[in-house]
C-alpha positions in Angstrom: 0.0 0.0 0.0 2.9 2.4 0.8 4.4 1.8 -2.6 1.1 2.7 -4.2 0.9 5.9 -2.2 4.4 6.9 -3.2 3.7 6.1 -6.8 0.6 8.3 -6.7 2.5 11.2 -5.1 5.3 11.0 -7.8 2.7 10.9 -10.6 0.7 13.7 -9.2 3.9 15.8 -9.0 4.8 15.1 -12.6 1.2 15.7 -13.5 1.5 19.2 -12.0 4.9 20.1 -13.5 4.7 18.7 -17.1 1.9 20.9 -18.4 3.7 24.0 -17.1 6.9 22.9 -18.9 5.0 23.0 -22.3 6.0 25.9 -24.5 3.3 28.5 -25.3 0.6 30.4 -23.6 -2.5 28.7 -22.1 -4.6 31.9 -22.7 -3.9 32.4 -26.4 -7.0 30.5 -27.6 -9.4 32.4 -25.3 -9.9 35.0 -28.0 -10.9 32.7 -30.8 -11.3 29.2 -32.2 -8.8 26.7 -33.5 -7.6 27.5 -37.0 -8.4 31.2 -36.8 -5.9 34.0 -37.0 -6.0 34.8 -33.3 -5.3 38.3 -32.1 -2.6 38.6 -29.5 -4.0 39.3 -26.1 -2.7 42.4 -24.3 -0.4 42.3 -21.4 -3.2 43.6 -19.2 -5.5 40.8 -20.3 -2.8 38.2 -19.7 -2.1 39.6 -16.2 -5.8 39.4 -15.5 -6.0 35.7 -16.5 -2.8 34.9 -14.6 -4.2 36.4 -11.4 -7.6 34.8 -11.9 -6.2 31.3 -12.3 -3.4 31.8 -9.8 -0.6 31.3 -12.2 1.2 34.5 -11.0 1.9 32.8 -7.6 5.2 31.1 -6.9 5.3 27.5 -8.1 5.4 26.0 -4.6 2.1 27.9 -3.7 0.5 26.6 -6.9 1.7 23.1 -6.0 0.2 23.3 -2.5 -3.0 24.6 -3.8 -3.2 21.8 -6.4 -3.0 19.1 -3.7 -5.4 21.0 -1.5 -8.0 21.0 -4.3 -7.4 17.3 -5.0 -8.0 16.5 -1.3 -11.4 18.2 -1.7 -12.1 16.3 -4.9 -11.8 19.5 -6.9 -10.0 19.1 -10.3 -10.2 22.7 -11.1 -11.8 24.8 -13.9 -11.0 24.3 -17.6 -9.4 27.5 -18.9 -10.7 27.2 -22.4 -14.1 25.7 -21.9 -14.8 27.5 -18.6 -16.4 24.4 -17.2 -15.4 22.3 -14.1 -13.0 19.5 -15.2 -14.9 16.9 -13.2 -18.0 17.5 -15.3 -16.2 17.3 -18.6 -14.5 14.0 -17.6 -17.8 12.6 -16.4 -19.3 13.3 -19.8 -16.5 11.8 -21.8 -15.4 8.9 -19.6 -18.3 6.5 -20.4 -17.5 6.6 -24.2 -13.8 5.7 -23.6 -14.6 3.2 -20.9 -17.0 1.4 -23.3 -14.3 1.1 -26.0 -11.6 0.0 -23.6 -13.8 -2.6 -21.8 -15.1 -4.1 -25.0 -11.6 -4.2 -26.6 -10.2 -5.9 -23.5 -13.1 -8.5 -23.4 -12.9 -9.4 -27.1 -9.1 -9.4 -27.4 -8.8 -11.6 -24.3 -11.4 -14.1 -25.3 -10.3 -14.3 -29.0 -6.6 -14.3 -28.1 -7.0 -17.0 -25.6 -9.1 -19.2 -27.9 -6.8 -18.7 -30.9 -3.8 -19.3 -28.7 -5.4 -22.6 -27.5 -6.1 -23.7 -31.0 -2.5 -22.9 -32.1 -1.1 -24.7 -29.1 -3.2 -27.8 -29.8 -2.2 -27.8 -33.4 1.4 -26.9 -32.9 3.6 -27.0 -36.1 0.4 -27.4 -38.1 -0.3 -25.0 -41.0 -3.1 -23.5 -38.8 -0.6 -22.7 -36.1 1.8 -21.1 -38.6 -1.0 -19.1 -40.3 -2.3 -17.7 -37.0 1.2 -17.0 -35.8 2.3 -15.0 -38.8 -1.0 -13.3 -39.4 -1.5 -12.0 -35.9 2.2 -11.0 -35.6 1.8 -8.8 -38.7 -1.4 -7.2 -37.5 0.0 -6.5 -34.0 3.0 -4.6 -35.5 0.7 -2.1 -37.2 0.1 1.0 -35.0 -3.4 1.3 -33.8 -4.1 4.7 -35.5 -2.9 3.3 -38.8 -5.0 0.2 -38.4 -7.9 2.5 -37.6 -7.3 4.6 -40.8 -7.3 1.4 -42.9 -10.5 0.2 -41.4 -12.1 3.6 -41.7 -11.3 4.0 -45.4 -12.3 0.4 -46.3 -15.3 -0.4 -44.2 -16.8 3.1 -43.8 -15.7 5.1 -46.8 -15.5 2.4 -49.4 -18.0 -0.3 -48.4 -20.1 2.2 -46.4 -21.0 -0.4 -43.8 -20.3 1.8 -40.8 -20.5 5.6 -40.0 -17.4 7.6 -40.7 -17.2 9.4 -37.4 -18.8 10.2 -34.1 -20.5 8.1 -31.5 -24.1 8.8 -32.5 -26.0 10.0 -35.5 -26.5 13.8 -35.2 -30.1 15.0 -35.1 -31.6 11.5 -35.6 -35.1 12.4 -34.8 -37.3 10.2 -32.6 -35.7 6.9 -31.8 -36.6 3.9 -29.6 -34.1 2.7 -27.0 -33.2 -0.3 -29.2 -32.6 1.9 -32.2 -30.5 4.3 -30.1 -28.4 1.3 -28.8 -28.0 0.0 -32.4 -26.9 3.4 -33.6 -24.2 3.6 -30.8 -23.0 0.1 -31.6 -22.6 0.9 -35.3 -20.6 4.0 -34.5 -18.4 2.1 -31.9 -17.9 -1.1 -34.0 -14.8 0.1 -35.9 -13.0 1.8 -32.9 -13.6 -1.4 -30.8 -12.4 -3.6 -33.7 -9.3 -1.5 -34.2 -8.3 -1.7 -30.5 -9.1 -5.4 -30.4 -6.9 -6.2 -33.4 -4.1 -4.0 -32.1 -3.7 -6.0 -28.9 -4.9 -9.4 -30.1 -1.5 -10.6 -31.2 0.1 -10.1 -27.7 -2.7 -12.1 -26.0 -2.5 -14.8 -28.7 1.3 -15.2 -28.3 1.1 -15.3 -24.5 -1.7 -17.8 -24.5 0.0 -20.0 -27.1 3.4 -20.1 -25.4 1.9 -20.6 -21.9 -0.2 -23.5 -23.1 2.7 -25.1 -25.0 4.9 -24.9 -21.9 2.2 -26.1 -19.5 1.1 -29.0 -21.6 4.6 -30.4 -21.4 4.6 -30.3 -17.6 4.9 -33.7 -15.7 1.6 -33.5 -14.0 -0.3 -33.1 -17.3 1.7 -36.0 -18.8 0.7 -38.0 -15.8 -3.0 -37.0 -16.3 -2.9 -38.1 -19.9 -1.3 -41.4 -18.8 -4.2 -41.9 -16.4 -6.7 -41.7 -19.2 -8.1 -38.2 -18.7 -9.7 -36.7 -21.8 -7.8 -34.1 -23.8 -10.7 -31.6 -23.3 -10.7 -32.0 -19.5 -7.0 -31.7 -19.3 -7.0 -28.6 -21.5 -10.0 -26.7 -19.9 -9.6 -27.7 -16.2 -5.9 -27.9 -15.8 -3.8 -26.3 -18.6 -6.0 -23.3 -19.3 -6.4 -22.5 -15.6 -2.6 -22.3 -15.1 -2.2 -20.5 -18.4 -4.6 -17.8 -17.3 -2.1 -16.5 -14.7 0.2 -14.7 -17.2 -2.7 -13.7 -19.3 -4.4 -12.0 -16.4 -1.2 -10.1 -15.7 -0.9 -9.1 -19.4 -4.6 -7.9 -19.5 -4.3 -5.7 -16.4 -0.8 -4.4 -17.0 -1.5 -3.4 -20.6 -4.5 -1.2 -19.7 -2.3 1.8 -19.8 -1.0 1.1 -23.3 -4.6 0.3 -24.4 -5.8 3.6 -23.0 -3.0 5.4 -25.0 -4.1 3.5 -28.1 -7.7 4.5 -27.4 -6.6 8.1 -27.3 -5.2 7.9 -30.8 -8.0 5.8 -32.2 -10.7 8.2 -30.9 -9.1 11.0 -32.8 -9.0 8.9 -36.0 -12.8 8.2 -35.7 -13.6 11.6 -34.1 -15.0 9.7 -31.2 -16.1 11.9 -28.3 -14.1 10.2 -25.5 -11.2 11.1 -23.4 -8.8 10.8 -26.3 -10.4 13.6 -28.3 -10.7 15.7 -25.2 -7.0 15.2 -24.4 -6.0 16.3 -27.9 -8.1 19.5 -27.4 -6.6 20.0 -23.9 -3.0 19.8 -25.2 -3.8 21.9 -28.2 -5.3 24.7 -26.1 -2.7 24.1 -23.3 -5.5 23.8 -20.8 -3.5 23.0 -17.7 -6.4 21.9 -15.4 -7.9 19.8 -18.1 -4.6 18.1 -18.9 -4.0 17.4 -15.3 -7.5 16.0 -14.8 -7.2 13.6 -17.7 -3.7 12.4 -16.8 -4.9 11.9 -13.2 -7.9 9.8 -14.3 -5.8 7.6 -16.5 -3.1 7.1 -13.8 -5.7 6.1 -11.2 -7.2 3.7 -13.7 -3.9 2.0 -14.3 -3.1 1.8 -10.6 -6.5 0.3 -9.9 -5.9 -2.2 -12.7 -2.6 -3.3 -11.1 -4.3 -3.6 -7.7 -7.1 -5.7 -9.2 -4.4 -7.9 -10.9 -3.0 -8.7 -7.5 -6.4 -9.7 -6.2 -7.3 -11.9 -9.2 -3.9 -13.5 -9.1 -4.4 -14.6 -5.5 -7.8 -16.0 -6.4 -6.5 -18.0 -9.4 -3.4 -19.3 -7.6 -3.7 -19.9 -3.8 0.1 -20.1 -3.5 0.2 -16.3 -4.0 -1.0 -15.1 -0.6 1.8 -13.0 0.8 1.6 -9.2 0.2 5.2 -9.1 -0.9 4.7 -11.3 -4.0 4.1 -9.5 -7.2 2.4 -11.1 -10.3 5.4 -10.2 -12.4 7.7 -12.3 -10.2 5.6 -15.5 -10.3 6.1 -18.0 -13.0 3.0 -19.7 -14.3 
């Protein structure tokens, strides 16, 4: 627990300092929109904004005020949007959370099943085909994979919408029609994130199962006449799930980063698009709020990985044992 608290303190400190190290002026876009020829704000206007947002105070006072607000649950006020950061995050978080959760679910299930098939058919052409195909796909950056899917399935075949999360001004819709519309808009982003991380899960599942199937206790189980299905599902797969669980939870940070890029490709209204806008407008409070939310999500995922590990493997009961140090 102490290590988690130290990690949170270090990350919060970096979260405070990094936006302030960015070049530029956080108030330049207050006089216009992106892409416009913006008039330079006067020195008096700049001083007014600096005083209003407390940026004229020494850095250590801003640092202390930052932690005091966090202790009260106050993430501050967006400079550009003039809206509480917590409200903006609450509006955008469900969209990103939906993409990430579905991508984790589909990639884990598909990767484990395909890895099991490849392990059972080791050295068969099916194994080689899956291995080479998924390796190639996993090496393609998520945003590039998203562009390919966008051009082919949305622009060329016109099977899915080009952008957004819902049809604008759709008129009266039933709940089922609304859900269907959301699913059609989210299909390509979810598929992109799933394919981007499918190869890693597949390789881990395949290699883990190949190693575990050669263990002495499974050879003994086959010698006793246990069926291949029972050996695979009740013994091999259970032990192979240990490194897979670690990979799933530990890769949530990378998946969130991939979701940020993918959301901008599909113009999806989640945290990724909001982060791009926050960095573009150099909106310090908004940048800090998004980074803080992502950081807490990753730490929570690591903590959940510890709990799930202890459930899957009773040998892991001591608080000093980390999932990354345990061999499956």
